[in-house]
C-alpha positions as CSV (number, residue, x, y, z in Angstrom):
1,M,-21.6,308.9,102.7
2,T,-23.4,310.5,105.7
3,A,-23.6,308.8,109.1
4,N,-27.2,307.6,108.5
5,Q,-26.7,306.6,104.9
6,L,-26.5,303.1,103.8
7,P,-23.7,302.0,101.4
8,G,-23.9,300.7,98.0
9,P,-25.4,297.3,97.1
10,D,-22.2,295.4,97.3
11,E,-21.3,296.8,100.8
12,L,-24.7,296.2,102.5
13,T,-24.8,293.7,105.4
14,E,-27.1,290.7,105.0
15,R,-29.6,292.3,107.3
16,E,-29.6,295.6,105.4
17,R,-29.9,293.9,102.0
18,K,-32.8,291.7,103.1
19,T,-34.6,294.8,104.5
20,V,-34.1,296.8,101.3
21,E,-35.4,293.8,99.4
22,A,-38.5,293.6,101.4
23,L,-39.3,297.2,100.8
24,V,-38.5,297.2,97.1
25,F,-40.2,294.0,96.2
26,G,-43.6,295.3,97.4
27,L,-43.2,298.5,95.4
28,A,-42.1,296.7,92.3
29,D,-44.7,294.0,92.3
30,D,-47.5,296.4,93.0
31,E,-46.7,298.5,89.9
32,F,-46.0,295.5,87.7
33,V,-49.3,293.7,88.4
34,L,-51.4,296.9,88.3
35,A,-49.9,297.8,84.9
36,E,-51.0,294.4,83.6
37,R,-54.5,295.0,84.8
38,Y,-54.7,298.4,83.3
39,T,-53.9,297.0,79.8
40,E,-57.3,295.2,79.9
41,W,-59.0,298.5,79.3
42,Q,-57.2,299.3,76.0
43,V,-59.8,300.2,73.3
44,R,-62.5,299.6,75.9
45,A,-62.5,303.0,77.8
46,P,-65.5,305.2,77.4
47,T,-63.8,307.8,75.2
48,L,-60.7,307.9,73.0
49,E,-59.0,310.3,75.3
50,S,-59.5,308.1,78.3
51,D,-58.4,305.0,76.4
52,L,-55.1,306.8,75.6
53,A,-54.8,308.1,79.1
54,L,-55.1,304.7,80.6
55,S,-52.8,303.1,78.1
56,N,-50.2,305.8,79.1
57,I,-50.8,305.2,82.8
58,A,-50.2,301.5,82.2
59,Q,-46.9,302.2,80.5
60,D,-45.9,304.5,83.3
61,E,-46.6,301.9,85.9
62,L,-44.6,299.4,84.0
63,G,-41.7,301.8,83.8
64,H,-41.9,302.4,87.6
65,A,-41.8,298.6,88.1
66,R,-38.7,298.5,86.0
67,L,-37.1,301.2,88.1
68,W,-37.6,299.2,91.3
69,Y,-36.7,295.8,89.8
70,D,-33.4,297.4,88.7
71,L,-32.4,297.7,92.3
72,L,-33.1,294.0,93.0
73,E,-31.0,293.0,90.0
74,E,-28.1,294.6,91.8
75,F,-28.5,292.0,94.4
76,G,-27.9,289.2,91.9
77,Y,-31.4,288.6,90.5
78,T,-32.0,288.4,86.8
79,E,-35.0,290.0,85.2
80,S,-36.4,286.6,84.2
81,E,-36.1,285.4,87.8
82,L,-37.8,288.5,89.1
83,L,-40.7,288.5,86.6
84,F,-41.2,285.4,84.5
85,E,-39.7,282.4,86.5
86,R,-40.6,283.5,90.0
87,D,-43.3,281.2,91.7
88,P,-46.6,283.2,91.7
89,A,-46.8,282.5,95.4
90,E,-43.6,284.5,96.0
91,F,-45.0,287.8,94.5
92,T,-45.6,290.3,97.3
93,H,-48.1,292.8,95.7
94,A,-51.3,293.7,97.5
95,A,-54.1,291.6,96.1
96,F,-55.9,295.0,95.5
97,V,-54.0,295.4,92.2
98,E,-54.6,291.8,91.0
99,L,-58.4,291.9,91.3
100,P,-60.2,291.7,87.9
101,F,-62.2,294.7,86.9
102,E,-66.0,294.4,87.0
103,E,-66.9,293.9,83.4
104,G,-67.5,297.1,81.6
105,D,-67.4,299.1,84.8
106,W,-65.4,302.2,84.2
107,A,-66.0,303.4,87.7
108,D,-64.0,300.4,89.0
109,A,-61.0,301.5,86.9
110,V,-60.9,305.1,87.9
111,L,-61.8,304.4,91.6
112,R,-59.0,301.9,91.8
113,G,-56.6,304.3,90.2
114,Y,-57.6,307.1,92.7
115,L,-57.2,304.8,95.7
116,Y,-53.9,303.4,94.4
117,D,-52.3,306.7,93.3
118,T,-53.2,308.5,96.5
119,A,-51.6,305.7,98.5
120,E,-48.5,305.8,96.2
121,Q,-48.2,309.6,96.8
122,L,-47.9,309.0,100.5
123,R,-45.7,305.9,100.2
124,L,-43.2,307.7,97.9
125,G,-43.2,310.8,100.1
126,A,-42.1,308.7,103.0
127,L,-39.2,307.5,100.9
128,E,-37.9,310.9,99.8
129,D,-35.2,310.9,102.4
130,A,-34.6,307.1,102.5
131,S,-31.2,306.1,103.8
132,Y,-30.5,304.0,100.7
133,P,-29.7,306.6,98.0
134,R,-30.6,304.2,95.1
135,I,-34.2,304.5,96.3
136,T,-34.3,308.2,96.5
137,D,-32.9,308.6,93.0
138,R,-36.1,307.2,91.7
139,I,-38.7,309.1,93.6
140,G,-38.8,312.3,91.6
141,K,-39.6,310.7,88.3
142,I,-42.3,308.4,89.7
143,T,-43.9,311.0,91.8
144,E,-44.3,313.4,88.9
145,E,-46.0,310.8,86.8
146,E,-48.2,309.5,89.7
147,S,-49.5,313.1,90.2
148,Y,-51.0,313.0,86.6
149,H,-52.4,309.6,87.2
150,R,-54.2,310.8,90.4
151,E,-55.5,313.9,88.7
152,H,-56.9,311.8,85.8
153,A,-58.7,309.5,88.3
154,Q,-60.1,312.4,90.4
155,N,-61.5,314.2,87.4
156,W,-63.3,311.1,86.1
157,L,-64.7,310.4,89.6
158,E,-66.1,313.9,89.8
159,R,-67.5,313.4,86.3
160,L,-69.2,310.1,87.1
161,C,-70.7,311.3,90.3
162,D,-72.4,314.1,88.6
163,D,-74.9,311.5,87.4
164,P,-77.0,309.4,89.8
165,E,-76.3,306.1,87.9
166,G,-72.6,306.9,87.8
167,R,-72.5,307.7,91.5
168,E,-74.2,304.4,92.2
169,N,-71.4,302.6,90.2
170,V,-68.7,304.5,92.2
171,Q,-70.4,303.5,95.4
172,A,-70.5,299.9,94.4
173,A,-66.8,300.0,93.4
174,T,-65.9,301.7,96.7
175,D,-67.7,299.0,98.7
176,R,-65.9,296.3,96.7
177,L,-62.4,297.8,96.5
178,F,-61.9,299.9,99.6
179,P,-61.2,297.0,102.0
180,H,-58.7,295.5,99.6
181,A,-57.0,298.9,99.2
182,L,-56.0,298.8,102.9
183,A,-53.5,296.1,102.0
184,L,-51.4,298.7,100.2
185,F,-50.3,299.6,103.7
186,E,-49.5,296.1,104.9
187,P,-45.9,295.1,105.3
188,V,-44.3,292.7,102.8
189,D,-42.4,291.1,105.7
190,P,-43.6,291.8,109.2
191,D,-40.3,290.8,110.6
192,R,-38.6,293.3,108.3
193,E,-40.9,296.1,108.9
194,A,-39.3,297.3,112.2
195,A,-35.9,297.2,110.4
196,I,-37.2,299.4,107.5
197,Q,-37.9,302.1,110.1
198,E,-34.8,301.4,112.2
199,L,-32.5,301.8,109.1
200,G,-34.2,305.0,108.0
201,L,-35.6,303.6,104.7
202,R,-39.0,305.0,105.3
203,S,-39.7,308.1,107.3
204,E,-43.1,307.0,108.6
205,P,-44.7,303.7,109.6
206,L,-47.2,302.1,107.3
207,A,-50.0,302.5,109.9
208,D,-49.5,306.2,109.9
209,L,-49.5,306.4,106.2
210,R,-52.8,304.4,106.1
211,E,-54.3,307.0,108.5
212,Q,-53.3,309.8,106.2
213,W,-54.6,308.0,103.2
214,C,-58.0,307.6,104.9
215,A,-57.9,311.3,105.9
216,I,-57.6,312.1,102.2
217,T,-59.8,309.5,100.4
218,V,-62.8,309.3,102.8
219,P,-63.6,313.1,102.7
220,F,-63.0,313.3,99.0
221,L,-65.4,310.4,98.3
222,D,-67.9,311.9,100.7
223,S,-67.8,315.2,98.8
224,L,-69.0,313.2,95.7
225,G,-71.8,311.6,97.6
226,V,-70.0,308.3,98.0
227,R,-69.5,306.7,101.5
228,A,-66.4,304.7,102.2
229,P,-67.0,301.6,104.4
230,V,-65.6,303.3,107.4
231,S,-67.6,303.5,110.7
232,E,-68.5,306.9,112.4
233,D,-65.7,306.4,114.9
234,G,-63.2,305.8,112.1
235,T,-63.0,302.0,112.5
236,L,-61.8,300.5,109.2
237,P,-63.3,297.5,107.5
238,E,-61.6,294.2,108.2
239,L,-58.8,293.3,105.9
240,P,-59.7,290.4,103.6
241,D,-57.9,287.2,104.4
242,D,-56.6,286.9,100.8
243,H,-55.1,290.4,100.8
244,G,-51.7,289.6,99.4
245,R,-48.4,290.9,100.8
246,S,-47.2,288.3,103.3
247,S,-50.7,286.7,103.1
248,A,-52.4,284.6,100.5
249,H,-53.5,286.1,97.1
250,T,-56.9,285.8,95.7
251,G,-58.0,283.0,93.3
252,H,-57.6,285.5,90.4
253,W,-53.8,285.7,90.7
254,P,-52.8,282.3,89.2
255,A,-54.7,283.0,86.0
256,L,-53.3,286.6,85.7
257,H,-49.8,285.2,86.4
258,E,-50.3,282.7,83.7
259,E,-51.3,285.4,81.3
260,L,-48.3,287.5,82.3
261,T,-45.8,284.7,81.6
262,R,-47.4,283.0,78.6
263,T,-45.4,284.6,75.9
264,Y,-42.1,284.0,77.7
265,R,-43.0,280.3,78.2
266,E,-44.4,279.8,74.7
267,L,-41.2,281.3,73.1
268,D,-39.1,279.1,75.5
269,R,-37.2,282.1,76.7
270,T,-34.3,281.8,79.2
271,D,-33.6,285.5,79.5
272,T,-35.2,288.9,78.7
273,P,-33.9,292.1,77.2
274,T,-33.7,295.2,79.2
275,I,-36.6,297.4,78.3
276,T,-35.7,300.5,80.3
277,S,-32.2,301.8,81.1
278,D,-31.1,302.2,84.6
279,P,-31.6,305.9,85.4
280,D,-28.3,306.0,87.4
281,H,-26.4,305.0,84.3
282,A,-28.0,307.6,82.0
283,Q,-25.8,310.1,80.3
């Protein structure tokens, strides 16, 4: 172990463990909730190809969530406690991923994917040299799959914006979703955020990653004839009060959480099977 590298899960101090938890909970919860929302587009996408693509993306995001939740299980949590028995108020995802899709609006789905996957590219990049090796072990696989997700969303945005009506739908989705997407760069625990940097878990502050995200997404949308709700001097829209993370969630979250946990409750389960093996234990 190098001088700046944190030890394994059983050797972390209480402060180190809580800091790793704050970081990983946000990553895991984002992926888990987004995957559930994506499943709502199955057999409803505009083409068979896009239907299959989004189904695969949903499966990927669920797998990514599993990779992050594995780390939390090493701190004594069970899968049931993390996913199905946790109070909905304890989930730390950005409310951006819980928002329902506008009915029948494919522009909403692809714009949401583009904003999220671009943010994920930056967030994962800042974790490549994380001082906790169990985090870095997961980055390569997730980054590779997220690159495909981002390409899929970009291609569809370009296709939609070739048509005036499609461009209008993308503009409406941008106006609606962009302010919520900013919450992807909000800390799960403000008190832990400084420790994340101090311990070397993330190479760049969230505020810097948000600036980089804007420098990518705003010009790209502009090239499509879509204007992000950012002022000429670069002032960002105000973050919604119900943005998630350490703040309140939207009124849509309780119903979605109810749907996520319904089968578990109806079957009166007390535990859950492992659906994806730990990559560190793979042969």
